[in-house]
C-alpha positions in Angstrom: 199.1 124.0 176.5 195.7 122.6 175.4 193.7 124.8 173.2 189.9 124.5 172.5 187.3 126.4 170.7 184.1 126.7 172.7 180.8 127.6 171.0 177.6 128.8 172.5 174.1 128.6 171.1 174.2 128.1 167.3 170.5 127.3 166.6 171.1 125.7 163.1 167.9 125.9 161.2 167.0 129.4 162.4 167.4 132.5 160.3 168.2 136.0 161.6 165.3 138.3 162.0 165.0 142.1 161.6 166.8 142.4 158.3 165.7 145.1 155.9 164.0 144.1 152.6 167.2 144.7 150.5 169.1 142.2 152.8 166.4 139.7 153.3 167.7 137.5 150.4 171.0 137.2 152.3 169.4 135.8 155.5 171.0 132.4 154.9 174.5 133.6 154.5 174.2 136.0 157.5 172.9 133.3 159.8 174.0 130.4 162.0 175.1 128.1 159.2 177.8 130.6 158.1 178.8 131.2 161.7 179.3 127.4 162.2 181.4 127.0 159.0 183.5 130.0 160.1 184.0 128.4 163.5 185.2 125.3 161.8 187.7 127.3 159.7 188.8 129.2 162.8 189.4 125.9 164.6 191.5 124.6 161.6 193.5 127.8 161.4 194.2 127.8 165.2 194.9 124.1 165.2 192.9 123.6 168.4 192.7 120.2 170.1 188.9 120.1 170.1 185.6 122.0 169.6 183.1 122.2 172.5 179.4 122.9 171.8 177.3 124.2 174.8 173.9 123.1 173.6 171.1 124.5 171.4 173.2 123.5 168.4 169.9 122.9 166.6 166.8 125.2 166.7 164.2 122.4 166.8 163.7 118.7 166.0 162.2 119.4 162.5 165.6 121.0 161.6 167.2 117.5 161.8 168.2 117.3 158.1 169.4 120.9 157.8 171.5 120.4 161.0 172.8 117.0 159.8 174.1 118.3 156.5 175.7 121.4 158.0 177.2 119.7 161.1 178.4 116.7 159.1 180.1 118.8 156.6 182.0 120.9 159.2 182.8 117.9 161.5 184.3 116.0 158.5 186.6 118.9 157.8 187.6 118.9 161.5 188.1 115.1 161.5 190.5 115.4 158.6 192.7 117.5 160.9 192.2 115.2 163.9 190.0 117.7 165.8 187.1 116.0 167.8 183.8 117.7 168.6 182.1 117.3 172.1 178.7 118.6 172.8 175.9 118.8 175.4 172.2 119.0 174.5 170.2 122.0 175.5 166.5 122.6 175.8 166.1 123.3 172.1 167.9 120.1 170.8 167.1 117.7 173.7 166.0 115.0 171.2 167.6 116.0 168.0 171.2 116.3 169.1 171.5 112.7 170.4 170.1 111.5 167.1 172.7 113.6 165.3 175.4 112.2 167.5 174.3 108.7 166.6 174.6 109.5 162.9 177.8 111.5 162.9 180.7 109.3 164.2 183.0 112.2 165.2 180.4 114.0 167.3 180.5 112.9 171.0 177.5 113.8 173.2 178.4 114.2 176.8 176.0 113.6 179.7 173.2 111.8 177.8 169.9 111.3 179.7 170.8 113.9 182.3 173.7 111.9 183.7 177.0 113.7 184.4 179.8 112.3 182.2 183.6 113.0 182.4 186.0 112.1 179.6 189.7 112.6 179.0 191.0 114.9 176.3 194.8 114.9 176.1 196.1 116.5 179.3 192.7 117.7 180.5 189.3 116.3 181.4 185.9 117.4 180.1 182.7 117.3 182.2 179.2 117.5 180.7 175.5 117.2 181.3 172.7 117.1 178.7 169.0 117.9 178.9 167.1 114.6 179.2 163.8 116.4 178.3 162.9 119.9 177.2 162.0 121.1 180.7 164.2 120.5 183.7 163.2 122.2 186.9 165.9 120.7 189.2 169.4 121.9 189.6 171.7 119.5 187.7 174.7 120.4 189.9 172.9 118.8 192.9 173.6 115.4 191.2 177.2 116.1 190.4 179.5 113.7 192.3 182.9 115.2 192.9 186.2 113.8 194.0 187.6 115.1 197.3 189.2 118.5 196.8 192.9 118.4 196.4 193.2 115.1 194.7 192.8 116.3 191.2 195.9 117.1 189.2 194.5 117.6 185.7 192.4 120.6 184.6 188.7 120.0 184.5 186.3 122.0 182.2 182.6 121.9 182.7 180.2 122.2 179.7 176.6 122.9 180.7 173.4 124.3 179.3 171.5 126.0 182.1 169.7 129.0 183.5 171.8 130.8 186.1 170.4 132.4 189.2 166.8 131.8 188.1 165.6 129.4 190.8 162.1 128.9 189.4 163.3 128.3 185.8 162.2 125.3 183.7 165.6 125.2 182.0 168.0 123.6 184.5 168.3 126.3 187.1 171.7 126.6 188.8 173.1 129.2 191.1 176.4 131.2 190.7 177.3 129.9 194.2 177.0 126.3 193.1 179.2 126.9 190.0 181.9 128.6 192.1 181.7 125.8 194.8 182.1 123.0 192.3 185.7 121.7 191.9 185.9 122.7 188.2 188.5 125.0 186.6 186.1 126.6 184.2 182.4 126.5 183.4 181.4 127.1 179.8 177.7 127.7 179.7 175.0 127.8 177.1 171.4 129.1 177.0 171.7 132.8 177.5 172.6 134.6 174.3 174.4 137.5 175.9 178.0 136.5 176.4 179.8 137.0 179.7 183.2 138.6 180.0 184.8 135.2 180.9 187.8 136.9 182.6 190.5 135.6 184.9 192.1 132.2 185.1 188.9 130.4 186.2 186.4 131.7 183.7 182.7 130.7 184.3 179.8 132.1 182.3 177.8 132.2 179.2 179.5 131.8 175.8 176.6 133.7 174.2 175.0 133.1 170.8 177.7 132.4 168.1 175.9 134.9 165.8 173.2 137.5 166.3 169.8 135.9 165.9 167.8 138.9 167.1 168.5 142.6 166.9 168.6 142.8 170.6 171.7 140.6 170.6 174.1 143.5 170.3 177.9 143.5 170.4 180.6 140.9 169.5 179.5 137.4 168.7 181.5 134.3 167.9 183.3 131.2 169.5 185.8 131.4 172.3 189.4 130.3 172.2 190.1 128.5 175.5 193.8 128.0 176.5 194.6 125.7 179.4 198.0 125.7 181.0 198.2 123.4 184.0 195.1 124.3 186.0 195.0 127.9 184.6 192.3 128.6 182.0 192.1 131.7 179.8 189.2 132.6 177.4 189.3 134.9 174.4 186.3 135.6 172.2 186.8 135.3 168.4 184.3 137.7 166.9 183.8 136.1 163.5 180.0 136.3 163.2 178.6 137.4 159.8 175.9 139.6 161.4 176.3 142.1 164.2 174.1 144.7 165.9 175.4 147.8 167.7 173.7 150.4 169.9 174.8 153.9 169.0 173.8 157.2 170.6 173.4 160.3 168.4 173.6 163.7 170.0 171.1 166.1 168.3 172.5 169.3 169.9 173.1 171.9 167.3 171.1 170.1 164.6 167.8 171.5 163.6 166.9 169.0 160.8 166.8 165.3 160.2 169.0 165.9 157.1 171.8 167.2 159.3 171.4 164.2 161.6 171.8 161.9 158.7 175.5 163.0 158.4 175.9 162.3 162.1 174.6 158.8 161.7 177.1 158.1 158.9 179.9 159.5 160.9 179.0 157.5 164.0 178.7 154.4 161.9 182.2 154.9 160.4 183.6 155.5 163.9 182.0 152.3 165.2 183.3 150.2 162.3 186.8 151.6 162.8 186.7 150.8 166.5 185.5 147.2 165.8 188.1 146.7 163.1 190.9 147.7 165.5 190.0 144.8 167.8 188.1 142.2 165.9 187.2 141.1 162.3 184.5 143.1 160.7 181.1 141.5 160.2 179.5 141.2 156.8 176.5 143.2 157.9 176.0 145.7 160.7 172.6 146.7 162.1 172.4 150.0 163.9 170.1 150.6 166.9 170.1 154.4 167.2 169.1 156.5 170.1 168.8 160.2 169.3 169.1 162.3 172.4 169.8 165.9 173.5 168.2 169.3 173.3 166.7 170.9 170.3 164.5 174.0 169.7 162.5 171.6 167.5 162.1 168.9 170.1 158.4 168.6 169.4 158.7 168.3 165.6 162.1 166.7 165.0 161.2 163.1 166.3 158.7 162.5 163.4 161.4 163.7 160.9 164.0 161.4 162.4 161.7 158.4 162.2 161.0 159.1 158.6 164.7 159.3 158.0 165.0 155.7 159.3 162.0 154.5 157.4 163.3 155.8 154.1 166.9 154.6 154.6 168.2 151.6 152.6 171.4 149.6 153.5 174.7 151.1 152.5 178.3 150.0 152.2 180.9 151.2 154.7 184.5 149.8 154.7 183.2 146.6 153.1 180.4 146.2 155.7 176.7 146.4 154.6 175.1 148.7 157.2 171.5 149.3 157.9 169.3 151.1 160.5 167.4 148.5 162.5 165.7 150.7 165.2 165.4 154.3 166.1 164.6 155.7 169.6 164.1 159.4 170.0 164.6 161.1 173.4 164.6 164.8 172.8 164.1 167.7 175.2 163.6 171.4 174.6 166.6 173.6 175.1 166.9 174.8 178.7 168.8 177.8 180.1 170.1 176.0 183.2 172.2 178.9 184.5 169.0 181.1 184.5 166.8 178.4 185.9 169.3 177.6 188.7 168.8 181.1 190.1 165.2 180.2 191.0 164.2 179.3 194.5 161.6 176.7 193.6 161.9 172.9 192.7 162.8 173.9 189.1 165.8 175.9 190.4 166.9 173.0 192.6 166.8 170.6 189.6 168.7 173.0 187.4 171.4 173.2 190.1 171.7 169.5 190.2 172.0 169.3 186.5 174.8 171.8 186.4 176.6 169.8 189.1 176.3 166.7 187.0 178.2 168.4 184.2 181.3 167.9 186.3 180.7 164.4 187.8 184.3 163.9 189.0 184.3 166.6 191.6 182.2 168.4 194.2 178.4 168.2 194.3 178.3 166.1 191.1 180.5 163.4 192.6 178.3 163.4 195.7 175.2 162.9 193.7 176.7 160.0 191.9 177.8 158.3 195.1 174.3 158.7 196.5 172.8 157.2 193.4 175.3 154.3 193.0 173.5 151.8 195.4 170.3 152.3 193.5 171.9 151.6 190.2 173.7 148.5 191.6 170.5 147.1 193.0 168.8 147.5 189.6 171.8 145.8 187.9 171.6 142.9 190.3 167.8 142.5 189.9 166.5 139.3 188.3 165.7 141.0 185.0 169.1 142.4 184.4 171.5 140.3 186.5 172.6 138.1 183.6 173.9 141.2 181.7 176.4 141.8 184.5 176.4 145.5 183.9 178.9 147.7 185.7 177.9 151.4 185.8 180.7 153.9 185.4 180.5 157.4 187.0 179.9 158.9 183.6 177.0 156.5 182.8 175.4 157.2 186.2 175.8 160.9 185.6 174.2 160.6 182.1 171.2 158.6 183.4 170.7 161.0 186.3 170.9 164.0 183.9 168.4 162.6 181.5 165.9 161.8 184.3 166.4 165.3 185.8 165.9 167.0 182.5 162.6 165.1 181.9 161.4 166.1 185.3 162.4 169.7 184.8 160.6 169.9 181.5 157.4 168.5 183.2 157.7 170.9 186.1 158.1 173.9 183.7 155.1 172.7 181.7 153.0 172.6 184.9 154.1 176.2 185.5 153.2 177.4 182.0 156.6 176.6 180.4 158.3 179.8 181.6 162.0 179.6 182.1 
């Protein structure tokens, strides 16, 4: 079995944003350089056969010396264990990565000047293409020359920096259909920072950023362990990034003050850290993106109190993780007596009936509402703006979204009728 460690966008030279003042002095140790050195240590511990870098290794050309020092240090450690490094250039490091490959002997650049290149690595083959200039408007797969299908006996892995399913992109647009059609056993992609699931025995998708660079980059981050057995390829993410962001929902029901909600934030934070620790290594720092939702008799006043709670909060330690509040969204509604409203024969009553039905989404009218709404949700998920997220909406999530929209509409209707329930 061949084992590789595949790394998405590193962006050496860039520092993470959105850190609070009391963590700002740790930006260096929470950024890409630490993620890169942890990746090297992971490769050594796993005794992989090679490391693959999927482009945007460096943030920009003026970061040449920073990247040179950091890359060289890590690659020399790998070379001591006989682990080679292969890379393709992305739109950020079009010019600087080839220069670094010239200076660092053990770093091999694949597909220089926009020409596909295939190399042997033990019992498998690697295929790569690098950006020849910052903007590439043509589909690089159109220039890929393939062997007749059925001839190939060895596994072939493709390494590519590209913009998937964005036909008018300036960053090497490719289509999912072209990726599937190519006679390649796995496509490991760079450019989009949100990682794909990379499931199955023929994974193809984005590796994602190796560490969170923006607060919007939520969820697990890190390199991927790639196992190749014959023509079968498996991918497993190794979440070793020093910085992580998580979205957490906080239900305000039953709480009439921001002070009480502070306890719920701490409880939710502990639960999330526990859940992460059961599956993956814990990050050094965790940024929380909180959404307060639900009903409250103080729906008009509570949002300002909640936002002050976030503004006054400093980072705190939880299970060895430095936690901080990055963002707060407040979506509160006044308390509604749905049972009473449902007895009305006007649009308010109809909405209340639908809301009651959605409280049991697995049966009867609630299930019917979800099935009616599913095509709309799927069309939104497949739209250009959200397609790369590859979201799959569960029944519960559809029910939640429908309920929130219906409650907002009901509050507006009641307000138009003088607010009487």
